[in-house]
C-alpha positions in Angstrom: 0.1 -0.1 0.2 1.5 3.1 -1.0 1.5 6.3 1.1 -1.1 9.0 1.1 -3.5 7.2 -1.5 -7.0 6.3 -1.3 -7.7 2.6 -0.5 -9.2 -0.1 -3.2 -12.4 -1.6 -2.0 -10.4 -5.4 -1.5 -7.8 -4.0 0.3 -10.2 -2.2 2.8 -12.4 -5.4 3.5 -8.9 -7.4 4.2 -8.0 -4.0 6.7 -11.4 -4.4 7.7 -11.3 -8.0 8.3 -8.0 -7.9 10.3 -8.6 -4.4 12.4 -11.9 -4.3 12.9 -12.0 -6.6 16.0 -9.2 -4.1 17.4 -10.8 -1.0 16.6 -14.3 -2.0 17.5 -12.9 -3.3 20.9 -11.4 0.5 21.6 -14.0 2.3 20.5 -16.5 0.8 22.8 -13.8 1.5 26.1 -14.7 5.1 24.9 -18.3 5.7 24.0 -19.5 2.4 26.1 -22.0 2.2 23.6 -23.0 -0.3 21.0 -24.2 1.4 18.2 -21.6 4.3 19.0 -18.9 1.9 18.8 -20.0 0.6 15.6 -20.5 3.5 13.8 -16.7 5.2 15.1 -15.8 1.4 13.8 -17.7 2.3 10.0 -16.6 6.1 10.3 -12.7 5.6 11.1 -12.9 2.3 7.9 -14.1 5.6 5.7 -11.6 8.0 6.8 -8.8 5.1 5.9 -10.8 4.5 2.6 -10.1 8.7 1.9 -5.7 8.2 1.7 -4.1 9.3 4.9 -2.2 6.9 6.3 1.5 7.1 5.2 3.2 3.8 5.5 6.5 5.4 5.6 5.2 6.9 9.5 4.5 3.2 11.1 1.7 0.7 11.4 -1.9 0.8 10.0 -2.6 -1.2 13.3 -1.6 1.9 15.3 -3.1 4.4 12.9 -6.2 3.1 12.9 -6.2 2.6 16.6 -4.7 6.7 17.1 -7.7 7.8 14.3 -10.3 5.5 16.3 -9.3 7.6 19.8 -9.1 10.9 18.3 -12.5 10.4 16.6 -13.8 8.5 19.1 -12.8 11.7 21.8 -14.3 14.7 19.1 -17.5 12.5 19.4 -17.7 12.2 23.1 -16.5 15.7 23.5 -19.4 17.1 20.8 -21.6 15.5 22.6 -20.2 17.2 26.2 -20.7 20.2 24.4 -24.0 19.5 22.7 -25.2 18.4 26.6 -24.1 21.8 27.9 -25.5 23.6 25.5 -29.1 21.9 26.2 -28.4 22.2 30.0 -28.5 26.1 29.4 -31.0 27.1 27.5 -33.0 24.0 29.6 -35.6 25.9 32.1 -35.0 24.7 35.7 -37.6 23.9 37.1 -40.3 23.4 34.7 -40.2 22.8 30.3 -43.2 25.2 29.6 -41.3 28.2 31.1 -39.8 30.8 29.3 -36.7 31.2 28.8 -34.8 33.7 30.9 -32.2 35.2 28.3 -30.8 37.6 30.9 -30.4 34.5 34.1 -28.4 32.7 30.8 -26.4 35.8 29.8 -25.4 36.0 33.5 -24.5 32.7 34.2 -22.5 32.8 31.0 -20.7 36.0 31.8 -20.1 34.8 35.2 -18.2 31.6 33.6 -15.9 33.9 31.7 -14.9 35.3 34.9 -14.6 32.6 36.5 -12.8 30.9 34.1 -9.9 33.6 34.4 -9.4 32.9 38.0 -7.0 30.1 38.9 -8.2 26.6 39.7 -6.9 26.8 43.3 -9.3 30.3 43.0 -12.0 28.2 41.5 -11.8 25.3 43.6 -11.7 27.6 47.3 -14.7 29.6 46.0 -16.7 26.1 44.5 -16.4 24.8 47.6 -17.3 28.1 49.3 -20.7 28.9 47.3 -21.6 25.6 46.1 -20.7 22.7 48.4 -21.4 25.3 51.5 -18.3 24.3 53.7 -16.6 26.9 55.8 -13.6 28.0 54.6 -11.9 26.6 58.4 -13.5 22.8 57.6 -11.7 24.3 53.7 -8.3 25.5 55.1 -8.5 21.9 56.9 -9.2 19.6 53.8 -6.9 21.7 51.5 -4.2 21.6 54.6 -3.7 25.0 53.9 -3.9 28.2 57.0 -7.1 29.7 57.4 -5.4 33.0 56.8 -4.5 31.7 53.5 -7.7 30.3 52.2 -9.8 34.0 53.5 -6.8 35.4 51.3 -7.4 33.0 48.3 -10.9 33.8 48.7 -11.0 37.5 49.0 -8.7 38.7 45.8 -10.9 35.8 44.3 -14.4 37.8 44.7 -11.9 40.6 43.8 -11.2 39.6 40.4 -14.7 38.5 39.9 -16.5 42.0 40.9 -13.5 43.5 38.3 -13.9 40.9 35.8 -17.7 40.9 36.0 -17.9 45.1 36.2 -15.4 45.5 33.1 -17.9 43.1 30.9 -20.5 45.1 32.1 -18.7 48.6 30.2 -18.3 46.7 27.6 
């Protein structure tokens, strides 16, 4: 098989017979659903038939498994992003309630502002405000001095306030 050329149907059939079980096993381990794994396996071999495999760069089996992993992770991310979008616009309590676009916008701006914080700042604020854990218990669980937790929390809240007020000005 020469590099970067489309694969003939006969070659594809042979490669499918030889490698489809391994591709399907990996697809199923990533996606955990039989139909999704079968679809991914099919899509991997369709992609292979179109070309792109370079025999000078490695073995076909490694290429197929790498392609399966990459395409599988793309599907997972696509589903996750779709779910996030649907959850963001789905009313929380009743499906017939209108969507509160102002609340959606506020939530989006808050998430943008939170993304600007360090992971430690996000963690402490989440523990304090989402999980309702006291600062002294946060300090104990993170093995930090209480003063450090208070300082990080205060600075993070100031950063949030600044980020949100900057967004309102724009």
